[in-house]
N, C-alpha and C positions, 0 to 999 in steps of 0.2 A: 464331873465324873459318868453324868448323863449323855454328854457328847462321846465322852471315849467308848462308854459300852455300847453308844448307836454305831460308831467308826468300827468297834469290832465286828458288831454283829452285822452289820452291813459286808465286810469284807469277808467274814465268811460265809456270808450270803450269796456271794459272788463263786467265791470257791466252791460252793456247795454245787451251785449249779454248773460249773466245770470242771468235772473230776478229773481229767486230761491235763490240766494245768496242774493239779494238786501234785500228782504220780510225778508229771517233770519237775516240779519244786524239790518235792522230796529227795527225788532220784540225784539232783544237781546239787542238795546240800550233804548226800552221802557219798558223792564224790570228791568236795570239797573237803569234805572232814577226812575220804582217807589221802588226797592229797597231804594234806597238811603234818597229818600220820608220819606218812613215808618220807616227807622231809625230816619229821623230826624224829625219825626213826634211830636210836644211835648216837643220840644229841647230848654232849655234856650238857650246854643251858643253849637256851634260847627265850627270846624277848626282844621289846624294841629298845634301841640306842637313838642318841643324836649324833652320827656322823660330821667330824670335819668337812667341809668343803673349801679348799683353798681361796678358789678365785670365784667370783659371779659373773661369767660371762655374759649374759641375758639384763642384768642390769645393776645401776649402782644400790642399788636396794635390796636385790636378791636376800634371801640369806644363805650366811656363810654355816650354818647347822643343820642338816636335814635329818627327819624322823627316818628311821630305818629298820626292817625286821631283822635281827642277824641270827644265824645260828651258828655254835661252834661244835664241831662232829670231829673228834681227833686230835689235829695240829690246826685243820683245816677250817676258816672261820670264812663262811658266807654270809653275806646281807640282801636283803628284798627291799622293792619300795615299801609292801607293806603284807602282812599275813596271806594275803588273797594271791598274792604273784608268785608263791610257791612251788605254782605248778608253770612255771616258766623259768629258763634260765635266770640265773640271779644275775643281779647287777655290779657283783665283784668278788673272788673267791682270791684268798689269801693264804700264805702257806706258814705259820707261828711257828715252825722246828726253828729253835735257837735263837727265839728274839729277844726281847729284851721290851718290859713293859716300865717306863716313864711315869709316876705317880705326879701327877699335877696339881692332886687334893681341891682342895674347896675353889672356884672361881666365880668371882661374882657374886659370893654368897651364896650361890643357888646351884650350881653346876657342879657335880663331881666330876673331873676328865681325867684320861690316862692318855698315854699317847706307846704305840706299839714301834718299836724300832731294830731291823737291821743290823746289828752290832758289826757286820763284818765289812758293811760299805758304806754305813752310816743315814742309808735311807729313811725315811718315815713312812711305815706301810701304811697305818690310819690311825685316827685319831677318834676317840668316842668318849662319849659322856653321860650321865645319867641325873638326875633331878633326887634320886633316892638314894639314900647313903649304904639302905639296905643292898640295893642292889649294885651299886660301887664296888661292894663286898665281897658280894656273889660272884662276881665278873671277873675280879679281882684272883680269887680264888682260882675258879675255873680256870683260867688263863694261865695259872702259876700250875696245875696239875697237867697243863696239856704241854708244858713242857719249858714253858718264858720264864726268865728271869725278874724278878718283881727289883727294880731300884726305885730309889728319892731322885728329885731332881739335884740334890745335892752330891749325890752321889755321881751321879748323869755327868754332873759339868767338870767334873774331875779326872774323867776319863776320859782320852780324846781317839777316838778310830784311827789306825793307819791312814787308811785309804781316805779316808776322806779327809787327811793333814793334805795331801797328795793332790787331790781334784778337786777342792773344795765341792765336796758332795752335799744335798740338801740337808739342815740341821736336824738337829731331833726336838721334840717339845719342848728342852730347856732353851730354846730359842727362841719362839714363838712368844709373844704378846700375849698379857690378858684381855688386851680387845679381842683378840679372836675367839675367845670364847662366848662373845656376845650370841644372845640367839635370834635378837630383833623380835619381841614380840612371839616366838614360836611359843605354842600353847602346851603345855605338862601333860603327857600323855604316859600313862604306867604301865607296868611290862606288859604284855599280853593284851594290849587292847588293841581293838580292829582299826583299821583308818581305811578310809578310800584312797583306791590304787590311782583314782583316775583311770580304770583300764592298763592293760599289760603293755609295757615298752612298744614303740614300733618298730624298733630293730632292738633283737639281742644278741650278743657273743656267741661264738661255738663253745657248745658245754662243756668242753674240756678241762676237768681240773685246772692243770695249771699250763704253761707253753715257757719254753725257752725265748729269748729276744733273738728275732730272728739275724741272720748273719750278715743281710745284704742290709736293712733300711733301720733296724730299730722295731718294726712295730710288725704286726701278722695281719693277716689276712685271708677273711673265711672264703667260701666259693660264689657268693654273692658282690662280690668286691668291696665290701666293707671292710674297716682297718679296725682294728681294733686294740688297745693297750690292755696289755696284761700284765701282774705283779710277779716279775721273773723270781724263779729262786736263785739264789744266795749266790754269786759271783765273784769273787775279787778282782777277777783280771777285766770284768768289762762292765762298767757303769752302766745301770738299767735304765730303763726308759719311760717314767711312772705314768700310773695314768693320770688325764685328768680329772676322772670320775672320785677320784680317791682325796685327795689333798692338791695334787698343781704341784709344779717345779718350785721350789722354796729358793731363794735369795742363796747366793752362797756365803758360807761362814766365813768372815774377816780371820786373819791370821791376827792371833793376842796372843801376849804373853802371861804366861800362867803358871801360878806357884807351885810348889810340890810341898806335901803337909809338912817338911822340917822348916819353910819357912824358904826357903832359896827359890830367887827363881831359875826357870826351866825353858827352852826354846822349843818350839814344833820343828820335829824334822823336815827338813824344806825340798823342795822337789828337786833332784840330779839334774844334771843337763842332759843325762840320755835319758830320761823317760818319756816314754811315749804318750804321748801328747792326743794323736788319734788311735783311736783304739778299735772303733766299728765304722763301717759308715753310715751316716745320719741325712736325712733330707732338712734343708733348711726352714726355718720357722715360719718362713712367711710361704713356703710353697703349699702347692696342690693337696699333699698330703697331709700338712701337719696345722694348717693354718684356721683349719675347723674347728683341733681339739687344743692349741695350745693356748694359756692364757691371756685375752685380750683385754682384761679388766682395765690397761692402764691405756689402751686409747679410746676405751668408751669416755676415763675421765678427762682424756685431754681434748675429745672432741665438747666435753660438758665444758668446762675452763674456755675453749674458743667461743661457745655460743655464750657463753655467759659475758663475756670479754666485747662478742660484738655489738650485743644489745645494749651494755653500760654503753659503748662507743656511740650508737644510733641516740640514746637518750641525751650524753652531751650536746650529739649534734643539732639533733632536734632544739635542747631546750637555747644554745648558741643561737638558732639560727629563729629562732619564731618567741620566746621567752615564753613565761608558766602561762600558759593558757586556760589550764584545769583551775577550773573556779565552783565547787560545788555550792555553795549558797547561793550564788545567782542562777545556778540550774533549779534551784530546788524553787528557788521564788518563782521564776517562771512557770514550772512545771506545775503549780499546785494554785497560783494564785487564780481566782475566777475570770474566767474571759467575757463572761456576758452570754454563753452560748446555751440559752435555756432551751430551744427543744433539743441540740443533742443531751443537755443534761437529763430532758427526761424518756430519755429512751434506756438509761437506765433500770428503773420501774415498770417500763413498758416488757423490758424483757422478762422481768418476772409475771407480767401478766401474760403471754407467750407459754411460760412453762406453767400457770396454771391452767390455762386455755387447753396443752395438752394432757393434763389430769382431767377434766371434763371430757375430753373426746374420749379418752380410754373407760372412762364411767360408763359413758354411755355406752360403747361397746359391749359392756359385762352387763346391762341390761338386757341390752338386744341378744347377746346370746343368752342369756335365761329366757328371754319372750322364746327364743328359738327351743332351748329344750323343751318347754312348756305346750309349743305346738307337737312336738313329736310326742309326747306323753299324751297327749289328746288325741293323733292320728292313730296310736297302739289299740287308744279306748274305743274306737269306730271303727276299728280292725279295718284297719286301710291297706291295702296288699303293699306290699316290701318294697316292691321298685320302686313305686306309686310315692311310697312315704320317704325312700329317699332323695329322688327326683325333687319332691317340694324339700326337702331340709336342703338341698343341694342350692336350690334357687334362692330360700331363706339364707343362706349362708353369705351366696355371691352378693346377694342386694346388700347385705350387712357391712362387706369388708368392702366393697365398693364404695358405701357412705363413709367407713372410716376411712380410708386411704383419700379420698379426695377432702375432706374436712382436715386431716392430715398435711394433706398437700398443701391448703392452701394455708395453714396456721404455720409449715416450716417455714415454707418460700415467706410470709410475712416480717416470721424475724429474721432470716435475713436482711429481705429488700430493703424492709423500711430504713430500720435505723442506719442501711448504708446512701438509702437516697437521700437521709437528711443531713449527713455529712457532707456530701458532695456537694449537696445545695446549700447550705449554711457556712461553709468554709472553715471546719473544722479545724482546731489548732493541731498539730503533727502530733505531739503524744499522747494527750488526751482523743484524738480520733484512732490510733492505733490502739490503746488499750481496749476504747471499744469496741472495734472491730474484732479483735482477736477474744473479746468474751462473745461478740455475735456469733463467731465460726464455730467457736467451743459448742454454743447453746443447740446450733443448727444440727453437728454432729449429733451433741446428745440427743435431742428429741430423735432425729430420724432412728436414733437404736431403740429410744423406749418404746418406739411406736412399733419400730419392725421387730422386740422381742417380745412383744404382746400379740401382735398378729400369731407367730408361729406359736402361742401357749393355747391362744381361741383355736388355732387348728387340732391342735393336740387334745382339748378337750372335746372337739366333735367327734373324733377320733377315737376316743375314750384311753389314748396314751397318757405317761408319764415322761416327762424332760428330765433329760441330766440337769441336777441341782435343783428339783422341786420335792417338796416332802413326799414320802411314797417309793420313791426309786432308789435303787441299788447303789448311790452313790450316796458316803458320809457327806455330814456337813461341813464346811471349810472352819478351820481351825480358830477359835476363839468365837464360834454362834452356836447356840445353844440347841437351834433347832432350824429348821428349811422354812419356806415357805411355801407356797403352793396356789398357784395362780385361781380366782384372782385375789388373795389376800395381798396382793403385793401391791394392789394397786390405794394407795393411800400418799395424802401429801407428805408425811413423816419420811415415809419409802422414797418418793420423787427428790426429797430436799437433801437427801443423803447422797443419791446418786448426782444430784447437779453440783453438790458442793466437792464431790469425792475425785480424785485425782485419777482420772479416767475419763474413756469417751464410751467404754461398753456396759451395756447396762445386763444388770441381772439381780434377781431379788435380794439375795447375799452376798456378801463378798467376806471374804478373810477377814477377820481382825485380830489386831496387836495385844499382846496380853495387858500393857499397863500403860500409859503418858510417863515419858523421860523426860524431866525439865531438865537437867543439866545437857542433857543430848540438844533439846531442844534451844537452850538458849547458846550452846556453842554454833549450831546452824545458824541460827540469826546473825550472830559476828561474823559470820563467815560469807551471810547472805549480802550484808553491809558493803563488805571488803570487795566482795566481787564484781557488785554495783560499780562503787567506785573505781572500780578497774578498768570495766566497760567505760565510763563516764570516760576514765583520764585518755583513755585509748582514741577517742571518740575527738575527743577535742584536741587534743594532743598530737595526735600522727592523721588518723583518716580525715579531718575534715578541711585541713590546707593542703596536704596531699591532694586534693580530689579539688579546690579550688583552683591550682595549679596543672592540673588536667585539662582547663577547658578551653585553652588555649590553642593548644594541639589537638582539641579533638576538632574544633572550631577552622583551625586550618588542613585540617586530615594530613599531619603531620604523624605516619605511621609508627616510625623511629621513637620520638618522643611518647607517643599514645603506649607504644609499649613498655618503656623507662617508666612510666609511670604507674602505668598495670602491674610493671611488677614492686616497683616500688610501695603502692599497692597493697599488696598481694600478702606481706607479712604481716601488719597492724590489722588487716581483716582477718587474717587466719587467728589471730589472737585472741579478740574481739570475738571470733565467734565458737572458740572455744571458750573461752568465760559464757559467754551466753551461755551456750550449751550445760556445762554447768553448773551457772545459775538457777538456770530453768528446770533442767532434768534430777540433777541432784542435790537442789537447795529447795529451792520453791516447792516441787511436788513432793520431796521428802516431809519438809516445813507440815503441809496441807495434812499427808497423809501421817504424822501422826498427832497432828492436833484431830482429827477422825477416825484414829487409829485404825487404819485403813490396813492392810498387811501385806498384799501383794506390790512390793516397791521395785518390780525390775522393769524399769522406765526404758530401759537402753541395755546394749548389749556390746560385745567388744567390737562395733564398728570399725575404730583405728586397726582393727585388723582384718579388713574387707580385702579380701583377695578381687573382686568385681565389683562393679559399680552398682551392678543389683543386687549382692552382697550389702553394699552400703546401706541401702536404703530397706533393705528388710532388718537391720541389725539398731539403727541409730534413733528411732522413733518407736517406741513400742507403742503406745496406747492411738498412733493412727496408724501406724502399722497392723495390729488388731483388730481395727473397725473398718481398714480399706478389706483385708481378709474375711470376715463375718459378714460383713453388708454392702458389698461390692464384687468382690471375687469369686468367692463361690456362690453367690445368690447367680452370677452371667455364667457360672459353668453351670448350675443347674438347667441356666435357661437354655442348653443347648451350643454357647460361644467357645469357640477354641481358647485353649490353655492364653494362647498368643492374643487376642483381641479381647479377653478380659484384664490381662496385665495392660494393654494397651488404653483401658476403660480407667482402671485404677489412676492410673498418669495423669489421664484428662482430666478427672475430678480433683487430684493431687494440684496440677495445674492451673485450674479454673483458682483455686482458693490462695495460692498464691499470688497468684495476680490481683486479687480481693484484697488480701494481708498489707499490700508494698501499694496498690494504686487507689484503693477507698482513703486511708490517710496524706500521700501524697495530693490526690484528687486528680489523677489522670489515669489512663489506663492506655498503655505505651504496649505492653503484651512483651513486654522482654522475660519478664519473669514466667509467664506463661510457655514462651518458646524454651528458654531455659531449661523449664521443668521437661517437657516435648523431647525435646534434645536428649534426654537422657535415655529415652529406649534403645537409639542408635549406638550411643555410649555403651551403652550397657551389651549388647551385642556384639562392638568390638572387643572388650574386653574381656567376654568369655573365649572371643575367638581368639587373641593374643595369649591368655591364659592354656588352653587348648594349643597353642601351637606351639608355644616353649615350657611346658609342661612345667609353668612355677607360676608358685603362688604370688613372691614378690614382682610377676611383671603387672600383675593386674593390680596389686597394691600401691605401686605408683602412679599408674593410668589414675586411678581415682584418686588419689591426693593430689596430681597436676592438675586435674582438671577439675577440682571440686574448690581447691582451695588455691592455686594459682594464675588460674586463668576464668575459673566461672563467676565466683562472686565478686573477685575486684573488677570484671566489665561489665556486669551488672547493674553495683554500685554507681561507676561512673557515667552511664548509660542514661539511669535515671535522676540522677543528681544534677545533668547536664540538662538534660529536657525541663525537670526542674524549674534550674536558673535560666532556660530559654520561654519560661512560661505555658508549656503546654497545658491543656487542659482536659478533662475528659469531655466522651465524644455528647453527652447531654447538655452541656455547656449552652448559654445562651438561649433555654429554651422559658418558656412565659412562668415557669416555677421557679427560675431565679430569682426573679422581681419581687415573689411572693415570699422568699424565704429572706430575702434583704429588708423588707418590710418586716417582718417578723421580729428578726434581728434588733432592728435599728430599735423598735419599740419596747421592744425586751430593756433594751439599754437606756 
């Protein structure tokens, strides 16, 4: 309660400081309420309902039911994405005059469903549902008052529309299966509850209430050239072209025999030989006018089946050729059996000593800052001139910060170089060496952030300022935090230990915290982590390793066609391995660590798979590193006067250095393949931006990203490193006298 009260006070204080903002917010709220009132003025019924979507073209897992804000005014029913969108043209308008409501009743024991059908042509107009029975009854009564006829499914099945018999029109709700009523996890929302609209639609249909179908194509076009399908007025002589935003085109109802109420079998009226089957001009389904609006879910299903079949064939081919190479027991034995490399084992407690040294340096800086403040107070008592006092304070502050900078530079450099030096000269094993290298790089990034942030706090103390996120500022405390800290209260062992363990690289005194620890969620994530690690090991031993082994001969003989074939064959398992690694690290491991520490902000990645340029991918896929680079490299370079291009180039240079360290140190060689691979991303970014602007299409940039990253870059780098590793290439420092000393230490330990 105290945190909530403080947050409200902080927000109120911010608004009081800006009365113009308060006035604008009040006017915005008033206009929004006015629009809602105007949209609902004279309405018979309004509220949120779930509307059936007959096909989901975006994904196999897209929901078939969508929550919509529905307004019934007279005999016209309009629906919007949410209540906030009533100021925009609706997503659909339907004339209910003469319509028939088919009551489907309770579906899946939760959803009260009904269907509105045009009885003249047998076309389904809309299918709606709600989880509240009272709302269900209220809507049925409102629709009945609007002129609709209410029928049950039994009554509707006994009646056959004449036109639908002849033309095979879309079936009514009685022909739809119960499985169509699945909501796929849609949350329950009562009528009138506001939902996030996600902004207005990118393009909206013209605001005319109703449109007759065009006599030349069966679709209409506004002035912008966009085609819009609308629900037509009932016309028994022209089959409508239903909108894909409503229910999609349903399959034709099969001709079947029905029995009359007396029990005698009767036949439907058959199509006469002279019946006109071509009633209106219509474009082909795969033409440019209709392909984007037609139901393509069957094609997506076919592509998915082909993908499964092709991958299953690859698994069978690999098993028949190499046998089962996957052996997790042997892998675990090799990975966790002590190798006797005592110097490398001592590097782990050495990392803790470097962290303690960083804490000691910051405490020393706090003491020097206190001495500066005491000297400033003494100068005031001696009535020294203002300008002379300022110059003396600036000299003391400069001396303090230069000393602290040198101490931090020595500590962070030693934390990075000493373990890498030990691993290179003791020939550390691959997996333990990679784990230690990763820990060393993470520690270096965290210690740099720790020193940089505390330096900024000291600058604020000297200026008498309060930084955002400190106690005494205008910002409320993060969720789950009762009270903010103020420098130097954050200089403590517990605060530093939490930061070193937290799944972030950017230091701040307090972090948002989750409310509780979820044991079941943790158990589920641990099982998924084990399965994902097993998948990575399986792909490595069963696919990547034999493919790379078979690529050595073409690389030695410089057979370019065979090298290209090996690279393309390696690209698919490499892509699977990389995706599994991304999911394991960013979605499983970091979330597990965050759950243990109740770390609240878990946006470790964004939608990088939708990246339209290479630069957008690097900004989205690794949020901890991206935020660190922005905070401690990019913006400091801009403040130092560097242009944006050179600041971005500096970011990629540092990233390239660490990529080379992460690969080269465990392999005991520095070939700079990873370094140049990262630096070449800069011209590739410029190329992808140019292609996107040239073709004015996001898809082109997305294709360039996927091809360059997954089908060229990673397989080629993996082949080059494996070839050099098998050829025995080493790092440039190999052969120095320190190698003999390291070998002697290792032999004595054995």
